C-alpha positions as CSV (number, residue, x, y, z in Angstrom):
1,M,34.7,43.0,43.1
2,H,32.5,44.5,40.3
3,R,34.4,42.6,37.7
4,K,33.9,39.3,39.6
5,I,30.1,39.9,39.8
6,I,29.9,40.5,36.1
7,I,31.9,37.4,35.3
8,L,29.7,35.3,37.6
9,C,26.5,36.7,35.9
10,L,27.9,35.9,32.5
11,A,28.8,32.4,33.6
12,L,25.3,31.8,35.0
13,S,23.4,33.1,32.0
14,P,23.6,29.9,29.9
15,L,22.3,28.0,32.9
16,L,19.4,30.4,33.4
17,A,18.6,30.2,29.7
18,Q,18.6,26.4,29.9
19,A,16.2,26.6,32.9
20,Q,13.7,28.6,31.0
21,A,11.0,26.9,29.0
22,T,11.6,26.5,25.3
23,T,9.0,27.0,22.6
24,L,8.7,25.3,19.3
25,Q,9.2,28.6,17.6
26,S,12.5,29.3,19.4
27,A,13.8,25.7,18.7
28,A,12.9,25.9,15.0
29,Q,14.5,29.4,14.8
30,K,17.7,28.2,16.3
31,A,17.8,25.2,14.0
32,V,17.2,27.3,10.9
33,L,19.9,29.9,11.8
34,S,22.6,27.3,12.8
35,N,21.9,24.3,10.6
36,P,25.0,23.6,8.4
37,E,22.9,22.6,5.4
38,V,20.9,25.9,5.6
39,L,24.2,27.9,5.9
40,Q,25.6,25.9,2.9
41,R,22.5,26.9,0.8
42,W,22.9,30.5,2.0
43,H,26.6,30.6,0.7
44,A,25.5,28.9,-2.5
45,Y,23.0,31.7,-3.0
46,K,25.7,34.4,-2.4
47,A,28.0,32.6,-4.9
48,A,25.2,32.6,-7.5
49,Q,24.9,36.3,-7.1
50,G,28.6,36.6,-8.0
51,E,28.1,34.3,-11.0
52,R,25.2,36.5,-12.2
53,D,27.2,39.7,-11.8
54,A,30.1,38.1,-13.7
55,A,27.9,37.3,-16.6
56,F,26.5,40.8,-16.7
57,G,30.0,42.1,-17.2
58,G,29.8,40.9,-20.8
59,Y,27.7,44.0,-21.5
60,L,30.4,46.4,-20.3
61,P,33.5,47.5,-22.2
62,R,36.9,45.8,-21.7
63,L,40.0,47.9,-21.2
64,D,43.5,46.4,-21.7
65,L,46.9,48.0,-21.1
66,S,50.1,46.4,-22.5
67,V,53.6,47.8,-21.7
68,S,56.8,46.2,-23.1
69,K,60.5,47.1,-23.3
70,G,63.3,45.0,-24.8
71,R,66.7,44.9,-26.6
72,D,66.7,44.2,-30.3
73,H,69.5,43.4,-32.8
74,R,69.2,44.4,-36.5
75,D,71.5,43.1,-39.2
76,D,70.6,43.8,-42.8
77,P,72.2,45.6,-45.8
78,L,71.0,49.0,-44.7
79,L,71.8,48.8,-41.0
80,K,73.6,46.8,-38.5
81,R,73.1,47.8,-34.9
82,D,71.7,47.0,-31.4
83,Y,69.0,49.2,-30.0
84,T,66.4,49.4,-27.2
85,R,62.7,49.6,-28.0
86,N,59.7,50.2,-25.7
87,A,55.9,50.2,-26.4
88,T,52.7,51.1,-24.6
89,T,49.3,49.9,-25.9
90,L,45.9,50.8,-24.5
91,T,42.9,49.0,-26.0
92,L,39.2,49.4,-25.3
93,T,36.8,46.7,-26.7
94,Q,33.1,47.1,-26.5
95,M,30.8,44.2,-27.6
96,L,28.2,45.3,-30.1
97,Y,26.7,41.9,-31.0
98,D,27.5,38.4,-29.9
99,G,24.5,36.4,-31.0
100,F,22.7,37.2,-27.7
101,A,25.1,35.0,-25.8
102,T,25.6,37.6,-23.0
103,R,21.8,38.2,-22.7
104,N,21.0,34.5,-22.5
105,E,23.9,33.9,-20.1
106,V,22.5,36.6,-17.8
107,K,19.1,35.0,-18.0
108,R,20.6,31.7,-17.2
109,F,22.3,33.0,-14.0
110,D,19.2,35.0,-13.1
111,H,17.2,31.7,-13.0
112,A,20.1,29.9,-11.3
113,L,20.0,32.6,-8.6
114,L,16.3,31.9,-8.0
115,V,17.1,28.2,-7.9
116,R,19.6,28.8,-5.1
117,L,17.0,31.1,-3.4
118,Y,14.3,28.4,-3.4
119,E,16.8,25.8,-2.4
120,L,17.7,28.0,0.6
121,Q,14.0,28.2,1.5
122,D,13.5,24.5,1.1
123,A,16.5,23.8,3.4
124,S,15.1,26.2,5.9
125,E,11.7,24.5,5.8
126,T,13.4,21.1,6.1
127,A,15.4,22.3,9.1
128,A,12.3,23.7,10.8
129,L,10.5,20.4,10.1
130,E,13.3,18.3,11.6
131,A,13.4,20.6,14.6
132,A,9.6,20.3,15.1
133,R,9.8,16.5,14.8
134,A,12.6,16.4,17.4
135,Y,10.7,18.8,19.7
136,I,7.4,16.9,19.5
137,D,9.2,13.5,19.9
138,V,10.9,14.8,23.1
139,Q,7.5,15.8,24.4
140,R,6.1,12.4,23.3
141,Y,8.7,10.3,25.0
142,R,8.6,12.4,28.2
143,T,4.9,11.6,28.3
144,L,5.5,7.9,27.6
145,V,8.2,7.8,30.3
146,G,5.6,9.3,32.8
147,L,3.1,6.6,31.7
148,A,5.7,3.9,32.1
149,E,6.6,5.2,35.6
150,E,2.9,5.2,36.6
151,N,2.5,1.7,35.2
152,Y,5.5,0.5,37.2
153,V,4.2,2.1,40.4
154,R,0.8,0.3,39.9
155,H,2.4,-3.1,39.3
156,R,4.8,-2.5,42.2
157,S,1.9,-1.8,44.6
158,V,0.1,-5.0,43.4
159,F,3.3,-7.0,43.9
160,E,3.8,-5.7,47.4
161,Q,0.2,-6.4,48.3
162,I,0.4,-10.0,47.1
163,Q,3.8,-10.5,48.7
164,K,2.4,-9.4,52.1
165,K,-0.6,-11.8,51.7
166,V,1.8,-14.7,50.8
167,Q,4.0,-13.9,53.8
168,A,1.0,-13.9,56.0
169,G,-0.1,-17.3,54.7
170,V,-3.3,-16.0,53.1
171,G,-2.1,-15.7,49.5
172,R,-1.1,-18.1,46.8
173,R,2.5,-18.4,45.7
174,V,1.4,-18.6,42.0
175,D,-0.2,-15.2,42.3
176,L,3.1,-13.8,43.6
177,E,4.9,-15.3,40.6
178,Q,2.4,-13.8,38.3
179,A,2.7,-10.4,39.9
180,A,6.5,-10.6,39.8
181,G,6.4,-11.4,36.1
182,R,4.2,-8.4,35.3
183,L,6.4,-6.2,37.5
184,A,9.4,-7.3,35.5
185,L,7.6,-6.4,32.3
186,A,6.7,-3.0,33.6
187,E,10.4,-2.4,34.5
188,A,11.4,-3.5,30.9
189,N,8.8,-1.1,29.5
190,L,10.2,1.7,31.6
191,L,13.7,1.0,30.4
192,T,12.6,1.0,26.8
193,E,10.8,4.4,27.1
194,T,13.8,6.0,28.9
195,S,16.1,4.7,26.2
196,N,13.8,6.2,23.5
197,L,13.8,9.5,25.3
198,H,17.6,9.5,25.3
199,D,17.7,8.8,21.6
200,V,15.3,11.6,20.6
201,S,17.1,14.0,23.0
202,A,20.3,13.2,21.1
203,R,18.5,13.9,17.8
204,Y,17.2,17.2,19.2
205,M,20.8,18.2,20.1
206,R,21.9,17.4,16.5
207,V,19.1,19.3,14.9
208,V,18.8,22.3,17.2
209,G,22.3,22.4,18.7
210,D,21.3,22.5,22.4
211,Q,19.9,20.1,24.9
212,P,16.1,20.2,25.2
213,A,15.0,22.3,28.1
214,K,13.4,20.8,31.2
215,Q,10.2,22.4,30.2
216,L,8.9,22.5,26.7
217,E,6.0,24.7,26.0
218,S,2.8,23.3,24.5
219,L,2.5,23.4,20.8
220,A,1.3,26.5,19.0
221,N,-1.6,26.6,16.6
222,L,-0.3,24.3,13.9
223,T,-3.6,24.4,11.9
224,K,-3.1,28.0,10.8
225,G,-3.9,28.4,7.1
226,M,-4.6,24.7,6.5
227,P,-6.6,24.2,3.3
228,K,-10.1,23.0,3.6
229,D,-9.7,19.9,1.5
230,M,-7.2,17.7,-0.2
231,T,-7.6,19.2,-3.7
232,E,-6.9,22.7,-2.4
233,A,-3.9,21.4,-0.4
234,L,-2.3,19.8,-3.5
235,A,-2.9,22.9,-5.6
236,A,-1.4,25.1,-2.9
237,A,1.7,22.9,-2.7
238,Q,2.3,23.2,-6.4
239,R,2.1,27.0,-6.1
240,N,4.3,27.4,-3.0
241,N,6.5,24.5,-2.3
242,P,10.1,25.8,-2.6
243,A,11.6,22.5,-3.8
244,L,9.1,22.5,-6.8
245,L,9.7,26.2,-7.5
246,A,13.5,25.5,-7.5
247,S,13.0,22.7,-10.0
248,I,10.9,24.9,-12.3
249,E,13.6,27.7,-12.2
250,N,16.2,25.0,-13.0
251,V,14.2,24.2,-16.2
252,R,14.3,27.9,-17.2
253,S,18.0,28.1,-16.4
254,A,18.7,25.0,-18.6
255,Y,16.7,26.5,-21.4
256,A,18.7,29.7,-21.3
257,A,21.9,27.7,-21.3
258,A,20.8,25.9,-24.5
259,R,20.1,29.3,-26.1
260,V,23.6,30.4,-25.2
261,R,24.9,27.7,-27.5
262,D,23.0,29.3,-30.4
263,A,25.5,32.2,-30.4
264,A,28.1,29.9,-31.8
265,Y,26.3,30.1,-35.2
266,Q,26.2,33.9,-35.2
267,P,29.0,36.4,-35.9
268,R,30.5,38.6,-33.2
269,V,30.9,42.3,-33.7
270,D,33.1,44.5,-31.5
271,L,34.0,48.1,-31.4
272,R,37.8,48.5,-30.7
273,L,39.7,51.7,-29.8
274,K,43.4,51.4,-29.7
275,R,46.3,53.8,-28.8
276,D,50.0,52.9,-29.4
277,D,53.0,54.8,-28.1
278,G,56.5,53.6,-28.5
279,R,60.1,54.2,-29.5
280,N,62.4,52.3,-32.0
281,L,59.5,50.0,-33.1
282,N,59.8,47.6,-36.1
283,G,63.4,48.6,-36.8
284,Y,62.7,52.3,-37.2
285,A,64.4,54.7,-34.9
286,G,62.5,57.5,-33.1
287,Q,59.2,58.0,-31.4
288,H,56.1,56.3,-32.8
289,E,52.4,57.1,-32.0
290,S,49.2,55.7,-33.5
291,S,45.5,55.7,-32.8
292,T,43.0,53.2,-34.2
293,A,39.2,53.0,-34.2
294,E,37.7,50.0,-35.8
295,V,34.7,47.7,-35.9
296,V,35.8,44.0,-35.9
297,L,33.6,41.2,-37.1
298,S,34.6,37.6,-36.3
299,W,32.7,34.5,-37.4
300,N,33.7,30.9,-36.9
301,L,32.6,29.1,-40.1
302,F,33.6,25.5,-39.1
303,N,34.5,24.1,-35.7
304,G,34.6,20.3,-36.3
305,L,30.8,20.0,-35.6
306,S,31.6,20.7,-31.9
307,D,29.0,23.4,-31.8
308,S,26.3,21.1,-33.1
309,A,27.2,18.5,-30.5
310,R,27.1,21.1,-27.7
311,S,23.6,22.2,-28.8
312,R,22.4,18.6,-28.6
313,Q,24.0,18.2,-25.2
314,Y,22.3,21.3,-23.7
315,A,19.0,20.3,-25.3
316,E,19.1,17.0,-23.5
317,Q,20.1,18.7,-20.3
318,H,17.0,20.8,-20.6
319,N,15.0,17.6,-20.9
320,V,16.7,16.2,-17.8
321,A,15.7,19.4,-15.9
322,K,12.1,18.9,-16.9
323,D,12.2,15.2,-15.8
324,I,13.6,16.3,-12.4
325,R,10.8,18.9,-12.1
326,D,8.1,16.3,-12.7
327,K,9.6,13.8,-10.3
328,T,9.9,16.5,-7.6
329,C,6.2,17.4,-8.2
330,R,5.1,13.8,-7.8
331,D,7.2,13.4,-4.6
332,I,5.6,16.5,-3.2
333,R,2.1,15.4,-4.2
334,Q,2.6,12.1,-2.4
335,T,4.1,13.8,0.7
336,V,1.3,16.4,1.0
337,A,-1.5,13.9,0.3
338,I,-0.3,11.5,3.0
339,A,0.4,14.3,5.6
340,Y,-3.0,16.0,4.9
341,N,-4.9,12.7,5.1
342,D,-3.1,11.9,8.4
343,T,-4.3,15.2,9.9
344,R,-7.9,14.2,9.2
345,K,-7.7,10.6,10.2
346,L,-5.6,11.1,13.3
347,A,-7.9,13.9,14.5
348,E,-10.9,11.5,14.2
349,Q,-8.9,8.6,15.7
350,L,-8.1,10.7,18.8
351,G,-11.8,10.8,19.8
352,Y,-12.0,7.0,19.7
353,L,-8.7,6.5,21.6
354,D,-9.7,8.9,24.3
355,Q,-13.0,7.1,24.8
356,H,-11.1,3.8,24.9
357,Q,-8.7,5.0,27.6
358,L,-11.5,6.5,29.7
359,S,-13.6,3.3,29.5
360,I,-10.6,1.1,30.3
361,E,-9.7,3.3,33.2
362,K,-13.2,2.9,34.7
363,A,-13.0,-0.8,34.1
364,R,-9.6,-0.9,35.8
365,D,-10.9,1.0,38.9
366,A,-13.9,-1.4,39.1
367,Y,-11.7,-4.5,38.8
368,R,-9.5,-3.1,41.6
369,K,-12.4,-2.8,43.9
370,Q,-13.7,-6.2,43.0
371,F,-10.3,-7.7,43.4
372,D,-10.1,-6.3,46.9
373,I,-13.3,-8.1,47.9
374,G,-12.4,-11.3,46.1
375,Q,-14.7,-11.0,43.1
376,R,-11.9,-10.7,40.5
377,T,-8.8,-12.7,40.0
378,L,-5.3,-11.3,40.0
379,L,-5.0,-12.0,36.3
380,D,-8.1,-9.9,35.6
381,L,-6.5,-7.0,37.6
382,L,-3.1,-7.2,35.9
383,D,-4.7,-7.5,32.5
384,S,-6.7,-4.4,33.1
385,E,-3.6,-2.5,34.3
386,N,-1.7,-3.5,31.2
387,E,-4.6,-2.7,28.9
388,L,-4.9,0.8,30.4
389,F,-1.2,1.4,30.0
390,Q,-1.4,0.4,26.3
391,A,-4.5,2.5,25.8
392,R,-2.8,5.6,27.3
393,R,0.3,4.9,25.2
394,A,-1.8,4.7,22.0
395,Y,-3.6,8.0,22.8
396,G,-0.3,9.8,23.6
397,N,1.3,8.5,20.4
398,A,-1.7,9.5,18.3
399,E,-1.7,12.9,19.9
400,H,1.9,13.6,19.0
401,D,1.6,11.9,15.6
402,L,-1.2,14.4,14.8
403,A,1.1,17.3,15.6
404,I,3.8,15.9,13.4
405,A,1.3,15.4,10.6
406,Y,0.3,19.1,10.8
407,V,4.0,20.2,10.6
408,R,4.6,17.8,7.7
409,A,1.6,19.2,5.9
410,Q,2.7,22.8,6.5
411,A,6.2,22.0,5.3
412,G,4.8,20.4,2.1
413,L,2.7,23.5,1.5
414,G,5.9,25.6,2.0
415,K,4.3,27.5,4.9
416,L,6.0,26.0,8.0
417,L,8.3,28.9,8.7
418,S,5.4,31.4,8.5
419,T,3.2,29.2,10.6
420,L,5.8,28.9,13.4
421,G,6.8,32.6,13.0
422,V,10.4,31.7,12.1
423,S,12.6,34.2,10.2
424,K,14.6,33.1,7.3
425,A,18.3,32.5,7.2
426,G,20.7,35.1,5.9
427,D,22.1,38.4,7.0
428,P,20.2,40.2,5.6
429,P,17.7,37.6,4.4
430,P,17.4,37.1,0.6
431,P,14.6,39.1,-1.1
432,E,11.3,37.5,-2.1
433,P,10.8,37.1,-5.9
434,Q,8.0,39.3,-7.0
435,L,5.2,38.3,-9.5
436,W,6.5,34.8,-9.9
437,A,4.5,32.3,-11.8
438,A,5.2,28.8,-13.2
439,G,3.8,29.6,-16.6
440,E,4.7,27.2,-19.4
441,E,7.3,25.5,-17.2
442,A,4.7,24.1,-14.9
443,P,4.9,20.3,-14.3
444,E,3.6,18.4,-17.3
445,N,2.8,15.0,-15.9
446,C,1.8,15.8,-12.3
447,P,-1.9,16.9,-12.1
448,P,-3.0,18.0,-8.6
449,D,-5.4,15.1,-8.3
450,N,-5.9,13.6,-4.8
451,P,-5.6,9.8,-4.5
452,Q,-8.7,7.8,-4.0
453,L,-9.7,7.7,-0.4
454,Y,-11.3,4.5,1.0
455,V,-14.1,5.3,3.5
456,A,-15.5,2.4,5.5
457,N,-19.3,2.0,5.1
458,K,-20.4,2.0,8.7
459,D,-24.0,1.3,7.9
460,A,-23.1,-1.9,6.0
461,L,-20.7,-3.0,8.8
462,N,-23.4,-2.4,11.4
463,A,-25.9,-4.4,9.3
464,R,-23.4,-7.3,9.1
465,A,-23.0,-7.1,12.9
466,Q,-26.7,-7.4,13.4
467,E,-26.8,-10.4,11.0
468,L,-24.1,-12.0,13.0
469,I,-26.0,-11.5,16.2
470,R,-29.1,-13.2,14.6
471,E,-27.0,-16.1,13.5
472,L,-25.4,-16.6,17.0
473,T,-28.7,-16.1,18.8
474,P,-30.2,-19.5,19.8
475,P,-33.8,-20.2,18.7
476,P,-36.5,-19.7,21.3
477,P,-37.5,-22.9,23.2
478,A,-40.5,-24.8,21.9
479,A,-43.8,-24.4,23.8
480,N,-44.8,-27.1,26.2
481,A,-48.1,-27.7,24.5
482,P,-47.9,-30.0,21.5
483,A,-48.3,-28.2,18.2
484,A,-51.1,-29.1,15.9
485,P,-49.9,-31.3,13.0
486,A,-49.1,-29.1,10.0
487,A,-50.8,-29.8,6.7
488,E,-48.5,-31.3,4.2
489,A,-47.4,-28.7,1.7
490,P,-48.1,-29.2,-2.0
491,P,-45.0,-30.3,-4.2
492,E,-44.7,-26.9,-5.9
493,R,-44.4,-25.1,-2.6
494,A,-42.1,-27.6,-1.1
495,V,-39.7,-27.4,-4.1
496,A,-39.8,-23.6,-4.1
497,E,-38.9,-23.5,-0.3
498,A,-36.2,-26.1,-0.8
499,L,-34.7,-24.1,-3.7
500,K,-34.8,-20.9,-1.7
501,A,-33.1,-22.6,1.3
502,W,-30.4,-24.0,-1.1
503,S,-29.6,-20.5,-2.6
504,V,-29.7,-18.8,0.9
505,A,-27.2,-21.4,2.3
506,W,-24.9,-20.8,-0.7
507,S,-25.0,-17.0,-0.7
508,G,-24.7,-17.0,3.1
509,R,-21.7,-19.4,3.0
510,N,-23.5,-21.8,5.4
511,V,-21.5,-24.9,4.5
512,Q,-23.5,-27.4,6.5
513,D,-27.0,-26.2,5.3
514,Y,-25.7,-26.2,1.7
515,L,-24.4,-29.8,1.9
516,D,-27.5,-31.0,3.7
517,S,-29.6,-29.8,0.7
518,Y,-28.2,-32.7,-1.3
519,A,-29.7,-36.2,-0.9
520,P,-27.7,-39.1,0.5
521,A,-27.9,-40.7,-3.0
522,F,-26.5,-37.6,-4.7
523,T,-23.6,-38.4,-7.2
524,P,-21.4,-35.6,-8.5
525,A,-21.6,-35.1,-12.3
526,D,-17.8,-35.1,-12.6
527,G,-17.5,-38.7,-11.4
528,S,-15.7,-37.9,-8.2
529,S,-16.8,-39.3,-4.8
530,R,-19.3,-37.4,-2.6
531,D,-16.6,-36.8,0.1
532,A,-14.2,-35.2,-2.4
533,W,-17.0,-33.1,-3.9
534,A,-18.0,-32.0,-0.4
535,D,-14.4,-31.0,0.5
536,K,-14.1,-29.0,-2.7
537,R,-17.4,-27.2,-2.1
538,K,-16.3,-26.4,1.5
539,T,-13.1,-24.8,0.2
540,A,-14.9,-22.8,-2.4
541,L,-17.4,-21.4,0.1
542,T,-14.8,-20.6,2.7
543,R,-12.6,-18.8,0.2
544,A,-15.3,-16.7,-1.4
545,K,-16.5,-13.4,0.0
546,D,-19.7,-11.3,-0.5
547,I,-21.4,-14.0,-2.6
548,S,-24.4,-12.7,-4.6
549,L,-26.8,-15.3,-6.1
550,D,-29.6,-14.3,-8.4
551,I,-32.0,-17.0,-9.6
552,R,-34.6,-16.2,-12.3
553,D,-36.7,-17.8,-15.1
554,I,-37.5,-20.8,-12.9
555,K,-39.3,-23.7,-14.7
556,L,-40.7,-26.4,-12.3
557,V,-41.6,-29.9,-13.5
558,V,-43.4,-32.2,-11.0
559,K,-42.9,-35.8,-12.0
560,D,-44.7,-37.5,-9.1
561,A,-45.5,-37.0,-5.4
562,K,-41.8,-37.3,-4.4
563,H,-39.8,-36.3,-7.5
564,A,-39.5,-33.0,-9.4
565,S,-37.0,-30.9,-11.3
566,T,-36.2,-27.1,-11.6
567,A,-34.5,-25.4,-14.5
568,F,-33.4,-21.7,-14.0
569,T,-30.9,-19.0,-15.0
570,Q,-28.3,-18.5,-12.2
571,A,-26.2,-15.3,-12.0
572,Y,-23.3,-15.8,-9.5
573,R,-21.0,-13.0,-8.3
574,S,-18.2,-12.8,-5.7
575,E,-15.1,-10.7,-5.2
576,S,-13.0,-13.0,-7.3
577,Y,-15.4,-14.7,-9.8
578,K,-18.7,-14.2,-11.6
579,D,-20.7,-16.1,-14.2
580,V,-24.2,-16.7,-15.6
581,V,-25.2,-20.3,-16.3
582,L,-28.4,-22.3,-17.0
583,K,-28.7,-24.9,-14.2
584,T,-31.1,-27.9,-13.6
585,L,-31.7,-29.5,-10.2
586,A,-33.5,-32.8,-9.6
587,W,-35.5,-32.9,-6.3
588,E,-36.4,-35.9,-4.2
589,Q,-38.5,-35.9,-1.0
590,V,-36.7,-37.8,1.8
């Protein structure tokens, strides 16, 4: 009976664990420890340790034992016989000088070991990032499914209400059709969100290895240790991102590999100790013993220029490693810049989206009450319901996008594991390199400069809005009392006012006022018709933006009471064109 109880408890333990809430830290930890790519990097790190130890063996002596036994036949004028010989040779060889090949080979594999270490850390950061994305997306689409369900319930209640009115003969059939169409759209939205939830749950299983729990805990403090500005973030990424550190160590490993090839131009010196024991050796009967101690120098003087070709090969491989380092740095700079900017913009955007959904919700509630008493149409109510649904979706998406932006930024900085409190892969985990610095191998063509950030000028936009209001506001009605006749303006003042109105209409892109400034008898200087000229000016004014027109050095000539001319310097500027010309306008009072 006791055995059955134990088996039952063990069988229920996975179900109990599944029922418990899952945290982002536990999901990321499980992904890091079970991810195949992380495990692959771990085994590659262990293999690199073996390579390094094998290279270090070049410093140690080599001991060889040779034992032989055979049957020989001798036939010469002195002796003709068959005999058995045997020999034992023990040789110890110690490298004294090899052109620093062993030293550079050990350096090469020391750096290669660090490459594998940083690649392991990068794979762990990537696995934690993918787990965090999946975790947040499951939370996102669970929220969106809830919103879609609420949207469906709202549309269903409206449909039922309209259907009852139609059945009672107090409602319109067209309203029922409209409500049915919106209800079908709500059902389609619900199906879309449930399908999206299924897809992200499948991705969660692939990354983490388990199904997402029914309850996912709220996100931890993802802003821990975030830099205060973009410049600091980019500098921190160049110091700590494991992918970049791996590429720098790869440059050092390639340089050491090139230095190994230099040993081919140097002699090799070995100390050799040898002991021979044998019987009937070299045709001489009896026991033979010999001991030898010698220093052997070997030096290749010509190798078909192969060594020179190998040196060029490894020099270019060193350049390839530097190019890969610079590309990695640029990729990381882009990733961190985008992610860090997203954290700032999405945080600001959330405030506006929250205000949007709150305002729309109040409007929806008011529309509902007004619809019940006949002051709003069904279309108004359905539109308000749909707008509220979209506003809540936008807020929910932005909220989860902000969380993903934070984990992307932390991963780019190389601090996601520490931020989430996730331990590194490996049993035991690999040691941290001490006193590491990029030094001369730092990226050459990748300064930590942040990209130019466009910030909208709210004051200028508000001023444009006020100007638009003034343009759209109708003029006040004229007073009932007749106005006194205005005194006729002198020609100089009339021409000045007309010139100002002409320039204001042009810079303000007021096409009609601009064309009305020209007399009916006006003839274009290029010989075209007035209609063709007018169409051309309309197109130019419509296409141009932010026109600036500066008129100076005005010279006025009054010919008579109805005719005058003005000559002036005109400085024209827009987004696409600018010039400075001397222009003359002839004026006629009509």
